[in-house]
ZAMARGU-4260 file (C-alpha; in steps of 0.2 Angstrom, whole numbers, plus 5000, padded with zeros to 4 digits):
<rodrens>
0) 5055/5287/5020 | 5052/5306/5019 | 5034/5303/5025 | 5029/5292/5010 | 5019/5277/5014
5) 5011/5263/5004 | 4993/5256/5007 | 4987/5240/4999 | 4969/5237/5004 | 4959/5221/5002
10) 4944/5220/4991 | 4932/5220/5006 | 4939/5236/5013 | 4933/5253/5007 | 4947/5266/5007
15) 4944/5285/5007 | 4959/5297/5006 | 4957/5315/5012 | 4969/5329/5009 | 4966/5346/5016
20) 4948/5341/5020 | 4944/5335/5002 | 4942/5317/4996 | 4956/5314/4983 | 4954/5295/4982
25) 4940/5282/4986 | 4936/5264/4982 | 4937/5246/4988 | 4954/5237/4987 | 4964/5252/4982
30) 4983/5251/4982 | 4993/5268/4982 | 5007/5278/4989 | 5003/5293/5000 | 5011/5307/5009
35) 5007/5303/5027 | 5009/5321/5035 | 4996/5328/5023 | 4985/5313/5020 | 4971/5306/5031
40) 4965/5289/5027 | 4948/5281/5032 | 4946/5262/5030 | 4929/5254/5031 | 4927/5235/5031
45) 4914/5230/5019 | 4912/5211/5024 | 4897/5205/5033 | 4897/5205/5052 | 4888/5192/5063
50) 4883/5199/5080 | 4874/5187/5092 | 4863/5195/5105 | 4853/5191/5121 | 4839/5203/5125
55) 4828/5203/5141 | 4811/5211/5138 | 4794/5211/5145 | 4778/5206/5135 | 4761/5214/5135
60) 4755/5203/5149 | 4771/5208/5160 | 4780/5192/5157 | 4799/5193/5157 | 4807/5184/5142
65) 4824/5181/5135 | 4826/5183/5117 | 4842/5175/5109 | 4846/5178/5091 | 4859/5184/5079
70) 4859/5199/5067 | 4870/5199/5051 | 4874/5216/5043 | 4886/5224/5031 | 4892/5242/5026
75) 4881/5248/5012 | 4886/5266/5012 | 4904/5268/5018 | 4905/5287/5017 | 4889/5288/5027
80) 4896/5277/5041 | 4913/5286/5040 | 4903/5303/5043 | 4895/5296/5058 | 4909/5286/5066
85) 4928/5288/5066 | 4936/5275/5055 | 4952/5285/5053 | 4968/5275/5052 | 4982/5281/5063
90) 4997/5289/5055 | 5008/5275/5057 | 4995/5264/5049 | 4993/5252/5063 | 4975/5251/5068
95) 4961/5265/5070 | 4964/5281/5079 | 4948/5279/5089 | 4937/5265/5096 | 4922/5269/5086
100) 4923/5253/5075 | 4921/5243/5091 | 4905/5252/5095 | 4896/5248/5079 | 4890/5230/5084
105) 4883/5236/5101 | 4874/5250/5091 | 4867/5238/5079 | 4861/5227/5094 | 4853/5242/5102
110) 4843/5245/5086 | 4837/5227/5086 | 4832/5228/5104 | 4822/5244/5101 | 4812/5236/5087
115) 4810/5219/5097 | 4804/5229/5112 | 4791/5239/5102 | 4785/5222/5095 | 4784/5213/5112
120) 4773/5227/5119 | 4759/5221/5108 | 4761/5202/5111 | 4757/5191/5125 | 4769/5178/5131
125) 4759/5163/5123 | 4757/5173/5106 | 4776/5177/5106 | 4780/5159/5109 | 4769/5153/5095
130) 4773/5167/5083 | 4792/5170/5084 | 4792/5170/5064 | 4780/5184/5064 | 4792/5194/5076
135) 4807/5191/5065 | 4798/5197/5050 | 4792/5213/5059 | 4809/5217/5066 | 4817/5214/5050
140) 4805/5225/5041 | 4808/5239/5053 | 4827/5237/5052 | 4827/5238/5033 | 4817/5254/5034
145) 4826/5271/5030 | 4826/5276/5048 | 4833/5259/5053 | 4851/5253/5049 | 4851/5262/5033
150) 4853/5278/5043 | 4870/5271/5049 | 4875/5267/5031 | 4872/5248/5035 | 4862/5235/5026
155) 4853/5221/5035 | 4859/5204/5028 | 4849/5192/5040 | 4840/5192/5057 | 4836/5176/5066
160) 4828/5172/5083 | 4836/5157/5090 | 4826/5155/5106 | 4813/5164/5116 | 4813/5158/5134
165) 4802/5164/5149 | 4808/5164/5167 | 4810/5146/5174 | 4794/5149/5185 | 4784/5154/5170
170) 4791/5140/5160 | 4786/5127/5173 | 4769/5135/5173 | 4767/5134/5155 | 4774/5117/5154
175) 4761/5112/5167 | 4747/5120/5157 | 4753/5112/5141 | 4756/5095/5150 | 4738/5096/5156
180) 4732/5100/5139 | 4742/5085/5132 | 4735/5074/5145 | 4718/5080/5142 | 4720/5076/5123
185) 4727/5059/5128 | 4712/5056/5139 | 4701/5062/5125 | 4710/5051/5112 | 4708/5036/5124
190) 4690/5040/5126 | 4687/5042/5108 | 4696/5026/5105 | 4686/5017/5118 | 4670/5025/5111
195) 4675/5020/5094 | 4678/5002/5100 | 4661/5002/5108 | 4653/5009/5093 | 4662/4995/5082
200) 4657/4982/5095 | 4639/4988/5094 | 4639/4988/5075 | 4646/4971/5075 | 4633/4965/5088
205) 4619/4973/5078 | 4625/4965/5062 | 4626/4948/5072 | 4608/4951/5078 | 4602/4956/5060
210) 4611/4940/5054 | 4602/4930/5068 | 4585/4938/5063 | 4588/4934/5045 | 4593/4916/5049
215) 4577/4914/5060 | 4567/4922/5046 | 4574/4910/5034 | 4571/4895/5046 | 4553/4901/5048
220) 4551/4902/5030 | 4558/4884/5028 | 4546/4878/5042 | 4531/4887/5034 | 4536/4879/5017
225) 4538/4862/5025 | 4521/4864/5034 | 4513/4870/5018 | 4520/4855/5009 | 4514/4843/5024
230) 4497/4852/5023 | 4496/4849/5004 | 4501/4831/5007 | 4488/4829/5020 | 4475/4838/5009
235) 4479/4826/4995 | 4478/4811/5007 | 4462/4817/5014 | 4455/4819/4996 | 4461/4802/4992
240) 4453/4795/5008 | 4437/4805/5004 | 4437/4798/4987 | 4440/4780/4994 | 4426/4783/5006
245) 4414/4790/4993 | 4419/4774/4983 | 4415/4763/4997 | 4399/4772/5001 | 4394/4771/4983
250) 4399/4752/4983 | 4389/4750/4999 | 4374/4758/4991 | 4376/4747/4976 | 4377/4732/4988
255) 4362/4738/4997 | 4352/4740/4981 | 4359/4722/4976 | 4354/4715/4993 | 4337/4723/4992
260) 4336/4716/4974 | 4342/4699/4979 | 4330/4699/4994 | 4315/4704/4983 | 4320/4690/4971
265) 4322/4678/4985 | 4305/4683/4992 | 4297/4682/4975 | 4305/4665/4972 | 4300/4659/4990
270) 4283/4665/4986 | 4283/4655/4970 | 4290/4640/4978 | 4277/4642/4993 | 4264/4644/4980
275) 4269/4628/4971 | 4271/4619/4987 | 4254/4624/4992 | 4247/4619/4976 | 4256/4602/4978
280) 4250/4600/4996 | 4233/4605/4991 | 4233/4591/4978 | 4241/4578/4990 | 4230/4582/5004
285) 4216/4573/4996 | 4226/4557/4993 | 4227/4543/5005 | 4243/4543/5015 | 4246/4525/5012
290) 4246/4528/4993 | 4258/4541/4995 | 4269/4530/5006 | 4268/4516/4993 | 4273/4528/4979
295) 4287/4533/4990 | 4293/4515/4993 | 4292/4511/4975 | 4308/4519/4971 | 4317/4516/4988
300) 4331/4503/4991 | 4330/4487/5001 | 4336/4496/5018 | 4322/4509/5016 | 4309/4495/5013
305) 4315/4485/5028 | 4314/4501/5039 | 4297/4505/5033 | 4292/4487/5037 | 4299/4489/5055
310) 4289/4505/5056 | 4274/4496/5052 | 4278/4482/5065 | 4280/4496/5078 | 4264/4503/5074
315) 4255/4486/5076 | 4266/4480/5091 | 4251/4477/5102 | 4245/4464/5089 | 4261/4454/5087
320) 4264/4441/5100 | 4282/4436/5096 | 4294/4442/5083 | 4311/4434/5078 | 4324/4444/5068
325) 4338/4434/5060 | 4356/4441/5061 | 4357/4442/5042 | 4342/4454/5042 | 4351/4465/5055
330) 4367/4464/5045 | 4359/4471/5030 | 4352/4485/5040 | 4370/4490/5047 | 4378/4503/5036
335) 4394/4497/5027 | 4390/4479/5028 | 4390/4468/5013 | 4374/4462/5006 | 4366/4479/5007
340) 4358/4485/4991
</rodrens>
């Protein structure tokens, strides 16, 4: 009515009111009445904006990669942005008078692409795939510089790289290379495991051999101890036998000495007896034999006397004509018969 309008902005919208080319009111979340024919309103959103992007770039080794990510920004200097881009509200208050607010996200993406491209020119594909975090840090630092988003009156809230993908052919080649490396590491692990098992088995076998050697050494020591004990027993037994033999030898020597002594005594006794007998025979040799016989018969029994009589008869048989011997006389001569004295 009469060109008067009412504006109520939310807290995340920065409002600038111009009148005759000069700023008469500025702030976030303002509410006021203005005269539309003479006023010019600029509204700049202050909330953060998420802009996804997909960039196709070339690395230093001429490999095409696709970089997918997201940049989050917000307006830090509304007046600076309003001086560079048209955020003027239409006179009827329904939307912007130009499409510049729609051009801001692509401009931010272009700034991100410029920084990403400058970084990729010094990175190979494998370095890029391994160092995406370093790429994010470098691009974020360049965007936060005064000649970055700050030149547009913007502030970087966040930058993230979600994926870096090479072309399908390159990806398959890298997968094959990595697959071969993984298989090689698997083969190396298998070899190391088998080698470790062989080393363990060798160590176990060496321990077993050492144990067997120690057991055999102990057995040899036991056998040597047994042989030493047997040798000691044999030596003791030999000593005992030697002592017994020496005792026997000493006894035999004593027996020899005794025998010689006995023989000498016997010889001396025989010599004495022979000498006595010789003396007797010498004395008897001069005596008449009949005297000796008579002396012998003087102490003889009746049988001896009869026998001596028969001997005399036998000696004088040529002189005897006839001889009669009675049975009584013969019975007296028979041994064991009664009547023999």
